[in-house]
Every structure is written in structure tokens, then in C-alpha cells.
N, C-alpha and C positions, 0 to 999 in steps of 0.2 A: 225459562218458566214463564208462562203465559201472564201478563198483568192484566188484561182486559176480558177476554172470551175463552171459553172452554175450561172453565174452573168449576170446580166442587162449589155448589151453592153454599155450603157452609163455610167456605174458605173466601168467599167472594169480599166480604167487608173487611177482613183483614189485610188480604192482597190489596184491596184498592187504598187502604190507609197507608200501606208500605210505598205503595206508587205515588201517593199524592205527597206525603211527609218526607221520605227520604229519596227515592230515585228521582224524582222530578227536579227538586232542588239542585241535587248534585251531580246527576247525569243528563238531565233534560228529559222531555216528554218523550216515551216510547211506550210500545205495546208488548215488548218482551225484554227479558232480563237473562244474559248469558252467564256463563259461570265464570268468566273474567271479570264481569262488571259485579256480580255477586261478590266475589273476592274483594274487589276495591271498595265496596259500601262497608264490608266489614273492617277493613283497614282504616277508613275514614271515622268510623265509629269506634274503633277499639281504644282510644284514650278515655272514653266515657263509661267504659264498661267497669271499670273499677268501682264505681260509686254504689252498684247494686241496686235492686228494685227498693228495698226498703229505706235506703239512704235518701232515695230520690223522692218517695212517698214522704219522707220526712222534711225535706226541703220546700216541697210544694206546700205542705201543710202548715209549716212554720212561717215567721216574719222575715226570712231571708231576701225573698223578691223586694219586699217593702225597702228593706234595709239597702239593698243594691240601688234601688230606684233613688233613695235619698242620696246617697252617694254620688250618683252621676249628676243630679240636680244641682248638688254643690260645686262639683267640678264645670258644670256648665256656666254657673254663676262668674267662677273665675276665668271665664274665656277671655275678656279684654286683658287680663293680666299676663295670661299666657301667651297671647297674641303678641303683648308688647315685649316679652321676654325674647319670643322668637325673633322678633323684628331686631332688638338689640344685638341677639347673636349673630343675624345677618349682616349688620352693619359691622361688628367686630371683624368677622370674615373678610367682608370687603376690604377693611382698612388693613388687614394682614395680608391678602392674598391677591386683590386687585392690580396694584402696582406691578407686582410680580408677573401676572398675567399678561399686562400690557407691554412690560419690557421684554416678554419672551414670544409674543404672537402679534404685537402690532408695530412697534418701534425696534425691536430685536436689540435693545441696549445692552443685555447683557451678553448677547452673542457677539457682538462688535467690539464690546470692551473686554473680551477674555474672562468674563467672570462665570463661565459654564452655564449655557442656557440649559432649561430644563430639558429640552428634547436631545441634549448631548449626552449619551449614555456613559462616556469614560474616555480613556486614551488607549490607543492600540501602538504597542513597540514591535515592529517589523522591518526588515531590510535596513537597519541603521537608521530608522527614522521613527518619530513619535507623532502620532496621528490624533488631533484632537477631536476632529468633527467625524464622530461616529454616532450612528443612529440605529436604534433598535428597528428589526424588521419583522414582521408577522408572518408574511407570506413573499419569500424571496421572488417566485416567479412572477406575481402580480406586481411586486415593486419594480423588477426590471424592465418593466415595458414604459414606465413614466419615467424613472430617475435618469435616464440618459439624457433627458431635455434639460439637466442641470450643467451639461457640458464639462462636467469634473470627470477626471480619472476616478473610479470606484470600485472597490473590491469587496465582495461578499463573503463574510469570514462565519464559520459555524465555530460557536464558542461553547466549551465544557468545561465543568470544574471537577478538579481531582478527588475522587472518593464522593461524590455526589450525583445525582440524575439529573440536576439542573442542566438546561440546554437553553442556548440563545443564538440568533441569527442576528449579525449587525452589518451595516453598510458603511464602509470607511471611504473617505475622500482622501486622495493624495496629492498634494498640492505643492510638493517639494521634492528635488531628487529627480530621479528618472524610472521610466518603467521597464528597464531592460530585465530585472529578476523578478517582476511582479507577474507570477505565474500559479495557477491553480495547484493546490498541494503544500505551497510554502507554509511554514508556522511561525507564529508570534506569540506575544503575551499580551493580554488585554485586562487593564485594570478600571473596573466600573467605579461609580460615583462613590459607593461605600467602601473602596480602597480594597475590594476583593480580586484574587487574580483568576482569569481564565485562560485555559488553553486555547488559543484561536489559529483555524487554518482556511486557507483562502479556498474558496469553493468556485467563484466566478469573478472574471474581470470585465468591466466596461471601460473600452479604451477611449481615452480623450487625452489632448495636449496636457502637459503637465506644466511646461516652462518653454519661453522662446529658446534658451539655449538649448534644451534637449531637441526642440525642433530644427535648429540648425544642423545637429549631428546625424539626425534621423536619417537622412537620405543615404549618407555614407554607411551608417551601420546595416541599413536595409540592404545595400549593394554588397555589402561583405557577408551578411547572412545568407543572400541568394546566392553567391559565388561558392560559399561553403557548401551551402545544401547541393548544388548541382555537382560539387566535385564528390561529394558522399554519394550521390546517386548514381554517378558515371562509376564510380570506384565499385560500388556495390554490383552494378550491373554488368561490369567487366567481370568481376570475382565469380559472379552466378554463370556467365558464360564459359568463362575457362573451365569452371568445375564441371558444368553440363558437357562442354566438349571433351575434357580428360574422362570423364566416366563413361561417354560414348566411345572414344577411341579405345579406352581399356576393353569396353565389351565386345567391339569388332575385332580388335586383335586376339581376344580370346577365341571368339569364334572361329577366327582364321586359323588360328592354331590347332583348335580342335578339329578343324575340317582337313588339316594338312595342306592348307594353302600358304604361300609366301608371305613373308612379313610385310608392313606397309614401306612405301616408297620412301628413299632417301629424302634428306631435306632440300627443298628447292629454293637455291641460293637465289636464282634469277628472280624468283617472284619477291623474296624479300628484300633484293635490291632496290626493286622498283617501289616498294613501300618505303624504303630509306630515302629514296631520290625525292618522292613527294612529300615527306617530312621535311627534307631540305628545303625545297622549294618553299613550304608554307614559312619555314623558319626566314629564309631570305625575303620573303614579302612582308614579314612582319617586321624586319629589320630595316627593310626600305620605309617602312611607314614611320618606324620611329626616327629613322635618320632624316626623314623630309620634315617631322616636327621640329628636331634639333636644329636643322638647318634654317627653319623659318622662326625659330626663336633666335637662334644667333645671328640673323640680319637684322633684328631689331636693336634700338639703342637699349643700352642698359638699364635705364628708368622704365622703359616700356614692357619689359619682360616681368617685373612683379605686377604689374598693372594688368597683364594677361592672366596670370594665375588668380588675382582677384576677381577678375571678370568671370573665369569659370566657376570659381566657389560661388560668385553672387547668383549665376544663372541656376546653379544645383541647389542652394539653401534658400534663397529668397521666397520662392513660392512656397515652400514648406513652413518658413516662420512667419509669413503673411497670413497662412490659414490659421496657424497656431495663434496668433495674434488676435484674429478676429474671434476665435471661439473663446480664448481667453477673456475677452472682454464680455462676452455673453455668459460667463458662468452665473448662476444664479442657486439660491437655496431653495425657493418654491417649490420646483417639481419634486425635490427629494424629500421634503416634509409631507407635501400631499401623497407621495407614493406610499408614505408611512401612516397615513389615516389623518395628519393634521389638517385641519380648516385653515388654511392661510392664504390670505387675498394678496399679501404682498410678496414682490419677487426677489426682495432681497438679495440684492446683486452681491456679487465677491470679486472685487478688482485683483490686479494683480499682485500690489503690494500685500493686501489684506490676506489673500489667499496662501502666499508664501509663507504669512506668519502661522497659519493654522497646522503646519507641518514643520518639525524641527528635525532638522538633518545633522547626524552626528558629526561632530568635529573635535579636531584635538584641543584639550585645556591649553589656557594661556601659559606660556613657559614651556609647553612639552614640544618634542620633536621624534620624528621618525629615525630608525636606523635602518638604512638600506644594505648594510653589511649581512651577507648570507652566507653562513661558512659552509652550507652543503648546495649552495647552487651550482648548476651545471657549467663547465668550461664552455665559452663561446665559441661556435665552429668558425673556421676561417673560410669555408666556401660561399657563403653569402657575399662576403667582401671581395673574394676572388672573381666571384660572378659579376660583381657590379662593376669592377676595374675592366674585366674582360667586354662588358657591354659597351662601356663607355669607350674602350679603344676601338672596337668594332664600329661605333659610330662615327668617332673621330677619322678613321680611316676611309669609310664611307664618304664623309664629307670632303675630305682631301682629295678622294678620287674623282669626285662629281665635279670638284672645281678645277683639276689638273694639276694641282700642286703635287700629288703623290708622284705623276708622271715627270714632273720638272726635276723633281729631287732625286727620284730613284730611278727612273727610266722605265718602270713597270706600271701597269694601270692604264686608265684612260688618258688619252690624249685630246687636249682642247685645242683646236685650231684656232688662232687668232689672227684676223684679218685686218691688216695694216693699212690705214686709209693714206692715199697718194697725197705727197704734199706737192702744190702747184707753187712755181715760180715765175717771175717775170723772165721773158725771153731776152737774152742779151743783144744788144744792138749791133747791125753788120759791121764789119771793118771795113774804114774806107781804104779804096784801091788808089795808090799815089798815081798821077797822071805821067805819062810818057813824055819823053822829051820832044816838044813842038805841039804837044797836041794840049787842046784847052782843058782847063779844069774839069772833071765830071761834076754834072749835077748831082745835087743831094738826091736821097732817096725820098720817094713819096711819103708823106706820113701814113 
């Protein structure tokens, strides 16, 4: 609809009034009006259409305008009292809420005294632990970019309520126990501040040290996991290769039989004998290395052997423990709150003892004990003990063989030649020859 030009002269004045009194105040100055804008105008004026033309004329002709103006004037006269009431209300709100605001965003007194700070959403129970430091997260992707600077082990959990459409995402700090079974997909129960229970599922893990004790065992667990993965990969690869070779052999044999060709060659015993010989050499080299280590240990004094093992443990574990100690001393609450939208200027450090108090680890009640008797336990196999005894015997025989004791006792094995040092003695003085009759006594020998 044109509002300025191209109009029927008879409609110029009404359209101009529509433009100046309705379109311009609500939609802004414009030369045309679209169908969508016309619908918007009608929606905006719909509440006033119920009065009707006659009622509007009655209101304009009567004293309603003057009455309303007088009421407004009375309200204006009471402005100082209204402002005073607003000031008193503001003062009351400051008295009620300012101290709590300062205790939760400046001094963090509620947080450090375990009084449930306002940013703590509730408690998560998962993996035998109760975690008190749970914070609501609006955007997990954006939160995960800043939250790792807190140097805490974090788990992002999606929470849902049974029989409801409510959903919530929380970031949970694990400050006790270990992280062996903290993986995406694990389920737990979350209780919010109102005591309502939620089903919680881990969706993402931010890995950081939890404790120095965990850091001590971490290298050994990582090595055991690596060995297990390599064994699984090797077994899977060998199984796949055997299956492929079997399928290829069966197909080739079928083709040869169909073509009337002779069957495949017989088993090559010489080839496999070489393979077994190579395996024997490898086992021999491994046994030699083990024997050398045992020989070196046995050559030490009894009190030096524990020191060797302690030194090996220290070389492996101390770097991991030192790195964990440095990160644990850098734990802070600030980045975790900043990532959730809180304007926090304090770092709010979390030291090792206080961090441990934020996560409760399940323990047996006082006076309780575990029963280790399992009526369905599998009987232990004797082969590990037999294998250990065989290894010890082989190492002992190798040690006796290297030192020559085996040959000395049995006449078999390696002979160790012992070179005896010559013993020097003073030569005996020459015997004196008695003089003959009539001869002069013999002169003494020269010195």
C-alpha cells in the first residue's frame, strides 16, 4: 500500500493520517506498507478495538481525561514517599543478600566451609564416590575450552529426570580416588539442591591428576595397559592372517581338485625345525639376560638388593609424582566458574587437603569387615607356580655353570680354569764340603 504517492486524491488525507498517527510511531517512517506490516498494525491495535466507536466518543466527551490527569497528579505528589519506599526495599535486599553474595563471589567463605556455595548445583554419586563440586553448564563445548585451566579432573554429565522433559548438563570435579573407570558412558545419580534425583551419564572427560597416590601407580598401569593392547592387537592380527591363509588354502585346494591336479605338498618338517630353533635361541637369549640380572643382584650385599629395587621404582614413579604435585598445587576454581558465565576475579585456589574433602570415597563402616571366602571361586592352576620354579632352577643352573660350580660338582658343563700363582721361597744355602786330609780348609763362598 503506497503511503505518499500514487493515491486516489479522495484517500490522500486518511492515508496520511494512518501514516503519521499509526505507522510512523510503531513501524517508523516509510513510503509503503506491506501485507505483513499491515497485519502487525492490526495485531497491535486489537486490544483497543473492543471499546467501539461510540464508547471512544463517550470517553472523549466526558470527564474521564480530567479524572485520570488528577490521579496522575496525586501520584506525582507522592513521589518522595514512593522513592523512600524503594530505597528501604533496596536496603532490605542488601541486608538479606549482599553478605551471601560476598561470601560466594569474593571471599568464597561458603565454599571453603562446605556450606554449599550458590554455584554448587548439587552432589553426584558415581563410581563409589560422592562429588560436591558440581556446576551447571549451559554450553559444554564452550565450557570445555576454558575449564581445563582449573587443573582438575572433570567429567561432563548429561542429567535427565525420569518421567519429565527436563534436561541439564553439569561439570563435576573428581578430587579423590582414581580415574581408571571414569569413561564416557558411565551412569550415576545426581541430587540437586532441592533434593530431586536425576539420571546422570558421563559424556566427556578432562584428564588431570587426582592425587599423588594415583600418579605413583600411573606409569605401571599405563605399561600394563600398553602390553595388554599390544597382545590383543597381535592376537587379532594373527587370527586374521590365519583365517585369510586358511580361506586361501581351501580355495586353492578346491581349484586344484577341480582341475585334477595333485594335492598340496606334505608338511615341511625342516622349515619348521628352523623356526623352532630360532625360537629356542630367542628364549636362550632371554634366559641369559635374566641370569645376568640375577647374577648381578646376587653379587651385591643383602642390604643393597632392596635399595636397587627402590631405585628402580623411584626412577619410574618420581617424574609422574612430581608432575602431579605441580598440577595439584595449581588447581583453582576461577576458570571453572568463568567458563560457566560467572564474573569471578579471584583465583580461589584448591589445595590438596581441601580438594580431597570435596570428593567422598566409599569406605567400610566402623566395625564392618569383608568376607574373602568365595564358594564359587575357581581352583588355582598349579602351572604358574611350576613355571616360576622352573625359571628359578634354570637361572640357578646357569649361574652355577658360569661360575664353574656345576662342572666341579657333576663333571658336566663349563670348566673354569683356575691359574695358581707361583710361590717363591728363599733358596737353600750350599752344603759345606769337608776338607780332605792334609788340605787347607775351603774358603767360605762369596756372599
